[in-house]
Biopython code that builds the backbone (N, CA, C, O; Angstrom):
import numpy as np
from Bio.PDB.StructureBuilder import StructureBuilder

atoms = [
    (1, "UNK", "N", (96.009, 112.774, 80.530)),
    (1, "UNK", "CA", (94.723, 112.248, 80.139)),
    (1, "UNK", "C", (94.448, 112.531, 78.666)),
    (1, "UNK", "O", (93.709, 111.789, 78.020)),
    (2, "UNK", "N", (95.025, 113.579, 78.142)),
    (2, "UNK", "CA", (94.793, 113.935, 76.750)),
    (2, "UNK", "C", (95.286, 112.885, 75.771)),
    (2, "UNK", "O", (94.602, 112.586, 74.792)),
    (3, "UNK", "N", (96.471, 112.315, 76.018)),
    (3, "UNK", "CA", (97.007, 111.280, 75.132)),
    (3, "UNK", "C", (96.143, 110.023, 75.172)),
    (3, "UNK", "O", (95.923, 109.384, 74.143)),
    (4, "UNK", "N", (95.655, 109.669, 76.357)),
    (4, "UNK", "CA", (94.781, 108.497, 76.479)),
    (4, "UNK", "C", (93.473, 108.741, 75.739)),
    (4, "UNK", "O", (93.003, 107.875, 75.000)),
    (5, "UNK", "N", (92.886, 109.912, 75.935)),
    (5, "UNK", "CA", (91.618, 110.247, 75.281)),
    (5, "UNK", "C", (91.771, 110.265, 73.763)),
    (5, "UNK", "O", (90.837, 109.930, 73.035)),
    (6, "UNK", "N", (92.949, 110.656, 73.293)),
    (6, "UNK", "CA", (93.207, 110.700, 71.857)),
    (6, "UNK", "C", (93.535, 109.320, 71.290)),
    (6, "UNK", "O", (93.668, 109.167, 70.076)),
    (7, "UNK", "N", (93.665, 108.312, 72.160)),
    (7, "UNK", "CA", (93.963, 106.958, 71.708)),
    (7, "UNK", "C", (95.416, 106.728, 71.349)),
    (7, "UNK", "O", (95.744, 105.745, 70.684)),
    (8, "UNK", "N", (96.303, 107.636, 71.787)),
    (8, "UNK", "CA", (97.723, 107.512, 71.455)),
    (8, "UNK", "C", (98.481, 106.600, 72.404)),
    (8, "UNK", "O", (99.545, 106.087, 72.056)),
    (9, "UNK", "N", (97.943, 106.393, 73.602)),
    (9, "UNK", "CA", (98.561, 105.460, 74.541)),
    (9, "UNK", "C", (97.483, 104.538, 75.093)),
    (9, "UNK", "O", (96.318, 104.919, 75.207)),
    (10, "UNK", "N", (97.888, 103.329, 75.430)),
    (10, "UNK", "CA", (96.952, 102.364, 76.003)),
    (10, "UNK", "C", (97.656, 101.691, 77.175)),
    (10, "UNK", "O", (98.666, 101.016, 76.978)),
    (11, "UNK", "N", (97.141, 101.864, 78.396)),
    (11, "UNK", "CA", (97.789, 101.246, 79.549)),
    (11, "UNK", "C", (97.693, 99.719, 79.473)),
    (11, "UNK", "O", (96.669, 99.171, 79.067)),
    (12, "UNK", "N", (98.767, 99.048, 79.867)),
    (12, "UNK", "CA", (98.787, 97.585, 79.893)),
    (12, "UNK", "C", (98.107, 97.106, 81.170)),
    (12, "UNK", "O", (98.519, 97.472, 82.271)),
    (13, "UNK", "N", (97.075, 96.293, 81.024)),
    (13, "UNK", "CA", (96.372, 95.744, 82.184)),
    (13, "UNK", "C", (96.897, 94.338, 82.421)),
    (13, "UNK", "O", (96.726, 93.441, 81.596)),
    (14, "UNK", "N", (97.536, 94.170, 83.568)),
    (14, "UNK", "CA", (98.137, 92.896, 83.930)),
    (14, "UNK", "C", (97.086, 91.880, 84.348)),
    (14, "UNK", "O", (97.148, 90.717, 83.949)),
    (15, "UNK", "N", (96.127, 92.313, 85.147)),
    (15, "UNK", "CA", (95.129, 91.395, 85.709)),
    (15, "UNK", "C", (93.878, 92.176, 86.076)),
    (15, "UNK", "O", (93.957, 93.351, 86.433)),
    (16, "UNK", "N", (92.726, 91.525, 85.988)),
    (16, "UNK", "CA", (91.448, 92.117, 86.391)),
    (16, "UNK", "C", (90.849, 91.258, 87.497)),
    (16, "UNK", "O", (90.860, 90.029, 87.419)),
    (17, "UNK", "N", (90.327, 91.918, 88.529)),
    (17, "UNK", "CA", (89.702, 91.231, 89.652)),
    (17, "UNK", "C", (88.340, 91.849, 89.912)),
    (17, "UNK", "O", (88.141, 93.045, 89.701)),
    (18, "UNK", "N", (87.406, 91.030, 90.370)),
    (18, "UNK", "CA", (86.116, 91.567, 90.807)),
    (18, "UNK", "C", (86.318, 92.161, 92.197)),
    (18, "UNK", "O", (87.317, 91.881, 92.859)),
    (19, "UNK", "N", (85.372, 92.978, 92.633)),
    (19, "UNK", "CA", (85.474, 93.581, 93.961)),
    (19, "UNK", "C", (85.503, 92.499, 95.041)),
    (19, "UNK", "O", (86.173, 92.654, 96.061)),
    (20, "UNK", "N", (84.779, 91.411, 94.814)),
    (20, "UNK", "CA", (84.763, 90.308, 95.781)),
    (20, "UNK", "C", (86.141, 89.665, 95.930)),
    (20, "UNK", "O", (86.437, 89.052, 96.956)),
    (21, "UNK", "N", (86.981, 89.807, 94.905)),
    (21, "UNK", "CA", (88.335, 89.248, 94.950)),
    (21, "UNK", "C", (89.383, 90.336, 95.198)),
    (21, "UNK", "O", (90.540, 90.195, 94.800)),
    (22, "UNK", "N", (88.974, 91.404, 95.847)),
    (22, "UNK", "CA", (89.883, 92.516, 96.131)),
    (22, "UNK", "C", (91.108, 92.093, 96.919)),
    (22, "UNK", "O", (92.204, 92.598, 96.675)),
    (23, "UNK", "N", (90.940, 91.172, 97.862)),
    (23, "UNK", "CA", (92.084, 90.682, 98.642)),
    (23, "UNK", "C", (93.078, 89.958, 97.740)),
    (23, "UNK", "O", (94.288, 90.051, 97.948)),
    (24, "UNK", "N", (92.573, 89.239, 96.739)),
    (24, "UNK", "CA", (93.466, 88.570, 95.784)),
    (24, "UNK", "C", (94.262, 89.600, 94.983)),
    (24, "UNK", "O", (95.434, 89.386, 94.673)),
    (25, "UNK", "N", (93.617, 90.715, 94.653)),
    (25, "UNK", "CA", (94.296, 91.777, 93.908)),
    (25, "UNK", "C", (95.445, 92.356, 94.726)),
    (25, "UNK", "O", (96.527, 92.607, 94.196)),
    (26, "UNK", "N", (95.208, 92.567, 96.010)),
    (26, "UNK", "CA", (96.261, 93.094, 96.879)),
    (26, "UNK", "C", (97.395, 92.078, 97.001)),
    (26, "UNK", "O", (98.568, 92.450, 96.986)),
    (27, "UNK", "N", (97.048, 90.805, 97.121)),
    (27, "UNK", "CA", (98.060, 89.756, 97.171)),
    (27, "UNK", "C", (98.870, 89.693, 95.893)),
    (27, "UNK", "O", (100.077, 89.454, 95.929)),
    (28, "UNK", "N", (98.214, 89.904, 94.764)),
    (28, "UNK", "CA", (98.889, 89.919, 93.461)),
    (28, "UNK", "C", (99.936, 91.037, 93.419)),
    (28, "UNK", "O", (101.055, 90.843, 92.943)),
    (29, "UNK", "N", (99.548, 92.201, 93.926)),
    (29, "UNK", "CA", (100.479, 93.330, 93.980)),
    (29, "UNK", "C", (101.606, 93.070, 94.974)),
    (29, "UNK", "O", (102.769, 93.353, 94.685)),
    (30, "UNK", "N", (101.265, 92.534, 96.144)),
    (30, "UNK", "CA", (102.265, 92.288, 97.184)),
    (30, "UNK", "C", (103.297, 91.258, 96.736)),
    (30, "UNK", "O", (104.467, 91.337, 97.110)),
    (31, "UNK", "N", (102.856, 90.294, 95.933)),
    (31, "UNK", "CA", (103.771, 89.269, 95.431)),
    (31, "UNK", "C", (104.572, 89.770, 94.226)),
    (31, "UNK", "O", (105.386, 89.036, 93.666)),
    (32, "UNK", "N", (104.338, 91.010, 93.839)),
    (32, "UNK", "CA", (105.042, 91.652, 92.727)),
    (32, "UNK", "C", (104.860, 90.888, 91.415)),
    (32, "UNK", "O", (105.792, 90.755, 90.622)),
    (33, "UNK", "N", (103.645, 90.392, 91.206)),
    (33, "UNK", "CA", (103.324, 89.656, 89.983)),
    (33, "UNK", "C", (102.803, 90.566, 88.874)),
    (33, "UNK", "O", (102.741, 90.157, 87.715)),
    (34, "UNK", "N", (102.435, 91.778, 89.215)),
    (34, "UNK", "CA", (101.844, 92.696, 88.237)),
    (34, "UNK", "C", (102.912, 93.246, 87.304)),
    (34, "UNK", "O", (103.945, 93.746, 87.750)),
    (35, "UNK", "N", (102.655, 93.148, 86.009)),
    (35, "UNK", "CA", (103.546, 93.716, 85.002)),
    (35, "UNK", "C", (102.864, 94.892, 84.298)),
    (35, "UNK", "O", (103.244, 95.268, 83.189)),
    (36, "UNK", "N", (101.882, 95.449, 84.937)),
    (36, "UNK", "CA", (101.116, 96.564, 84.396)),
    (36, "UNK", "C", (100.098, 96.976, 85.442)),
    (36, "UNK", "O", (100.332, 96.832, 86.641)),
    (37, "UNK", "N", (98.987, 97.480, 84.991)),
    (37, "UNK", "CA", (97.934, 97.915, 85.909)),
    (37, "UNK", "C", (97.149, 96.714, 86.428)),
    (37, "UNK", "O", (96.954, 95.730, 85.714)),
    (38, "UNK", "N", (96.706, 96.806, 87.667)),
    (38, "UNK", "CA", (95.809, 95.818, 88.254)),
    (38, "UNK", "C", (94.469, 96.515, 88.447)),
    (38, "UNK", "O", (94.386, 97.539, 89.125)),
    (39, "UNK", "N", (93.424, 95.957, 87.848)),
    (39, "UNK", "CA", (92.105, 96.577, 87.853)),
    (39, "UNK", "C", (91.185, 95.812, 88.792)),
    (39, "UNK", "O", (91.101, 94.585, 88.728)),
    (40, "UNK", "N", (90.495, 96.543, 89.664)),
    (40, "UNK", "CA", (89.461, 95.963, 90.516)),
    (40, "UNK", "C", (88.138, 96.557, 90.042)),
    (40, "UNK", "O", (87.885, 97.751, 90.206)),
    (41, "UNK", "N", (87.302, 95.711, 89.455)),
    (41, "UNK", "CA", (86.024, 96.163, 88.900)),
    (41, "UNK", "C", (84.963, 96.197, 89.987)),
    (41, "UNK", "O", (84.818, 95.253, 90.763)),
    (42, "UNK", "N", (84.222, 97.303, 90.030)),
    (42, "UNK", "CA", (83.144, 97.415, 91.017)),
    (42, "UNK", "C", (81.804, 97.415, 90.314)),
    (42, "UNK", "O", (80.765, 97.502, 90.967)),
]
sb = StructureBuilder()
sb.init_structure("model")
sb.init_model(0)
sb.init_chain("A")
sb.init_seg("    ")
for serial, (resi, resn, name, xyz) in enumerate(atoms, 1):
    if name == "N":
        sb.init_residue(resn, " ", resi, " ")
    sb.init_atom(name, np.array(xyz, "f"), 0.0, 1.0, " ", f" {name:<3s}", serial, name[0])
structure = sb.get_structure()
């Protein structure tokens, strides 16, 4: 967490989904389409 807080690393976000589209997020992961983090915003 220290490197992230210091701004030395930045995680790659592959896709963002709303909570209402949570099932789509799981499908995205199951289909192995994610090339980074998948974020579900609440």
